[in-house]
C-alpha positions in Angstrom: -6.1 16.4 -20.7 -3.2 18.7 -20.2 -0.1 19.2 -18.0 -2.0 22.0 -16.0 -4.4 19.8 -15.1 -2.3 17.3 -13.7 0.1 19.9 -11.6 -3.1 20.7 -10.1 -3.7 17.3 -9.4 -0.1 16.7 -7.5 -0.5 20.2 -5.8 -3.9 18.6 -4.3 -2.3 15.4 -3.4 0.1 17.2 -1.6 -2.4 18.9 0.5 -4.1 15.5 1.1 -0.5 13.7 2.4 0.1 16.8 4.8 -3.1 16.1 6.2 -2.7 12.4 6.4 0.9 13.2 8.3 -0.8 15.5 10.6 -3.3 13.3 11.8 -1.2 10.5 12.3 0.9 12.9 14.4 -1.8 12.9 17.0 -3.3 9.9 19.0 -6.6 10.1 17.3 -7.2 7.4 14.3 -10.4 9.0 13.8 -9.9 11.3 11.4 -7.6 8.9 9.1 -10.3 6.9 7.1 -11.7 10.1 5.7 -8.6 11.6 4.6 -7.0 7.9 3.2 -10.0 7.7 1.1 -10.0 11.1 -0.3 -6.4 10.3 -1.2 -7.0 7.3 -2.8 -9.9 8.5 -4.8 -7.1 11.4 -5.8 -4.6 9.2 -6.5 -5.7 6.0 -8.3 -7.5 8.8 -11.3 -4.4 10.6 -11.0 -2.0 7.5 -12.1 -5.0 6.1 -14.4 -4.4 9.7 -16.2 -0.7 9.3 -16.4 -0.4 5.7 -17.2 -2.9 6.0 -20.0 -2.3 9.3 -21.3 0.7 11.2 -20.0 3.4 8.4 -20.1 2.7 6.2 -23.3 2.6 9.4 -25.3 6.2 10.5 -23.7 7.7 7.0 -24.2 7.2 7.3 -27.8 8.6 10.5 -28.2 10.8 11.5 -31.3 13.0 13.4 -28.6 15.5 10.7 -27.6 15.9 12.6 -23.9 11.9 12.6 -23.2 11.3 8.8 -24.4 14.3 7.6 -22.4 13.7 9.3 -19.1 9.7 8.8 -19.9 10.5 5.1 -19.9 13.0 5.1 -17.1 10.8 6.7 -14.8 7.3 4.5 -15.4 9.6 1.3 -15.0 10.8 2.7 -11.4 7.8 4.4 -10.6 5.3 1.8 -11.8 5.1 0.3 -8.3 3.3 3.1 -6.7 0.1 2.1 -7.3 1.0 -1.1 -6.2 2.3 -0.2 -3.1 -0.6 1.9 -2.1 -3.4 -0.2 -3.2 -1.5 -2.9 -0.8 -1.3 0.0 1.9 -5.2 0.8 1.4 -6.1 -3.3 1.6 -3.8 -4.2 4.5 -4.6 -1.0 6.8 -8.3 -1.5 7.8 -9.8 0.7 10.6 -9.7 -2.1 12.9 -6.2 -2.9 12.2 -5.3 1.0 12.6 -6.7 0.8 15.8 -4.7 -2.3 17.0 -1.5 -1.3 15.5 -1.5 2.5 15.8 2.7 2.6 15.8 3.0 0.0 12.6 0.1 1.7 10.7 2.1 5.3 11.5 5.3 3.9 10.2 3.9 2.5 7.0 2.0 6.0 6.3 5.2 7.6 6.5 7.0 5.1 4.1 4.1 5.1 1.4 3.8 8.9 1.6 7.3 9.6 1.2 7.6 7.2 -2.0 4.6 9.2 -3.4 6.3 12.5 -2.5 9.5 11.7 -4.3 7.1 10.9 -7.5 5.5 13.9 -7.1 8.7 15.7 -6.7 10.7 13.8 -9.6 7.9 14.3 -12.2 7.3 17.9 -11.6 11.0 18.6 -11.7 12.1 16.6 -14.3 9.4 14.9 -16.7 6.4 17.5 -16.6 9.3 20.0 -18.1 10.2 17.4 -20.6 6.2 16.8 -21.7 5.9 20.6 -22.4 8.6 20.2 -24.2 7.2 17.4 -26.3 4.2 19.7 -26.3 6.0 22.4 -28.2 7.9 20.1 -30.3 4.8 18.1 -31.5 3.2 21.6 -32.2 5.9 23.0 -33.9 5.8 19.8 -36.6 2.4 20.6 -37.1 2.4 24.0 -38.5 
């Protein structure tokens, strides 16, 4: 796994978020289920890679700034998976149809959390991960 793959996943997730936000701007809940499940599949796979590969590696970095930021991000943003799982479990198709305004509100909140995590990782964590890769390769040389 490499950072370029994770960046591409972020781009795909951002596109799906935009697609979902556009779908809930209408009064037709029918296209929402397909988009939500595509987003769920991609997000769950992405978070698993980050949680199993990226964060553990960076939290054990010999570069203090990298280890500290990865540890802080892991603690601060670890709740996204639970929030998203709760969102997916709670909002069944019948409930979405029954409480469209409530579903739209919660969708905006959860998507804002996802966007914030992607933005922070892209801006702060991934550059440090690149630095970590360069540092590790220079030690190995």
